[in-house]
N, C-alpha and C positions, 0 to 999 in steps of 0.2 A: 237512188235518193240520197241526200245526206242532214244526220240528225247530228244533233248537237247536246250534248251532257245538260241536262235540269239542272245541274248544281257543280261549280269548277272543280269542287273536291273529288269528284268522279274521274275527271278527265287524269289523264297518266300524267301527260306532261307539266302541267298544273302544280301534280303530286310531287312529279321529281324536282321541276323546279324549285318550291317551296321550299324542303327537305335540305334540298341543295346550299339556297342561299342561307337557310337556319347554318347549315353543317361549316358553311366557311367564314360564318360571321363567328361563330363561335371559335373555328380553328386560327382565326386572323388573332383575335383578341389573344389566345394562348401563344401565337409566335411573334407578334408586334414587337415585343423585347430583344429579338434575336437580331443582330447584325444579317440583314439579307433576308429576311421575315423566313417564308416556307422553305424558300431553295436553302438560307442557313441552317435551318431544323435538318433536310434532308442530308446536306452535307455532315451536321454531328451523326446523325443517324447512321451512314455510312462509314464514317470513320471509327465509332462504335461496334458496328458491327464487324470492322475487318474487311469490308467489300473491295477493297481498290489497295493494290499497293503502292499506286503513287498519284501525283496528285494530275497528272493526265490520266491515269486511269481510272481517276476518281469522277473526275472531269464526261469521260467518254462513258462511265456507268449511268452517271445522271444526266446525259444529255443536257450539259452544259458546255461554254463555248468555252477555251480553255483560257482565254483573255478572261472572260469576268469568272474564270473558277479562280483565277490569281485575284480580282479585286476581291472576292469574298471569303478566298482565304486571310488577306489583307486583313479585311475589316475583324472575321471572326480571331482571328491569330490578334491584332490590337485589343479583344475584348477578352482576349485571356483563355479562351474557349479551347483552342487548337495548338498545336504546332507542327513546327514543317524540319524536317530534320533531312541529312543528306544519306541518299539509299547506300548501304555498305557496298552492295551490289553493282550501282552503275550512281557514280556522285554526278553524274550529270540530275539525276531522278530527284524529287523530294518524295517524303515518305511523311502521310499525313495522319497525324495521331489528334485524340482527345487530353486536355491535361488534367488536373484533376479536378478542378473548378469546369472545366467541360465537361465530365460524365457525372457530375454530381446535376449542371443544368439538363444534362441531353435526359436523366433520370427524372427530375421535377417536370422536366416539358412533356416526358411519356404521360407522365398519373394527370399533369390538367390536356391533353390530348383525349384519355380515356374517360375525364369527367367531363368534357367537352359533348364526346361521345354518346353518352349519357345522358346526357340532356338531350339530345337531339330524340333519341330513342326512351324516352323516358312513359311516354302514351304505350309502349308496348312491354308486356310481360316479358320474365328473361326468357323462357322459351320461344315466345314471337320474335326478341332478339336474336339468339342465334339464328332462329329458320330465317329469319331476313338476311342475317348476314352472308347464310351459307347461298339462301338464293341470287344475291346480288352480284356475288362471286362468278357463281353461274353464268347468271346473263352477261355479266360483263366476259370470261374466257369465251361467250360463242359470240360476241359482237360483232358484227362484221370488221373486218380485220383494215386497218388503217396502214400508211403508210409512212413506215418508222421515219425515216429522214424527209417529210416534210413535217411532222407532230417533232422531230429535233429542230430543224429549222424554226419553226413557231417558237419552240421555246426558247431558242438563242437570242431569237427578236426581242421575245417578253424581256428576259436577262439583261440585254444589254441595252434595254431601254431602261428599265429601273434601275441598274447599275449610275447608268448616265445620268437619270435623274437626280439619287440620293449625293453622285460629284458634281451635280449643279451644271452640266456638259451636255450636249444635243444627242442623240443617240449616232452609233457608226453606224454606217451601211454595213449588213453583213458581208463576209467576205464568201460565202456559201452561196451559190447560185439556186437559183429554183427548182425546184424537182420539174423536166418539162410535165407535161399532162401526155398521155398516150392521142396520135394524129396531129398534134398541134405544133409547128418550131418553135424552137426554144428563144425567147424574147432577147435582143441585147442587152445587156447591163451598163449603165451607164458606170462610167466611172468617177470613185469619190474622190473630193479636193483635198488635196494636200495642203 
């Protein structure tokens, strides 16, 4: 026999969805002024931490298509937040770093993001917030494994659509073939018109 919770608040899916929507609204407001929105913030954060030595490594680290990364960096560079310099070890590669303005903007964004998180967690006491963060991290680590190639392809498609939309163009088809499902033949991919 299937039972339904008496109140939606007692349903895990409802609670997670409500908290996630509230969190995303707050985060979207914080990163709205950053070129590229959430992806732009991720680039600033990764560049600020020195997580990738080159533009290509940064794209791979964040799971962003390298063409999308180029457009994203163009926009961030035009805003004065990042700079690309030739890599002294490989003249073909470009190193990405924060400008002083980019570093200040990243610090301000991180403070605003922390405030947005605290707004979501406001109904909890300080110890409960720490416990919730720890428990969510544990659940996330134990979640069913996902196919990283499929996740990267989905992220690339979303990035390409966002960049195309911001430039007033129709999104290009991904150059990456979809990951075949076990036991299913790979479908033919139509050529994209040029």
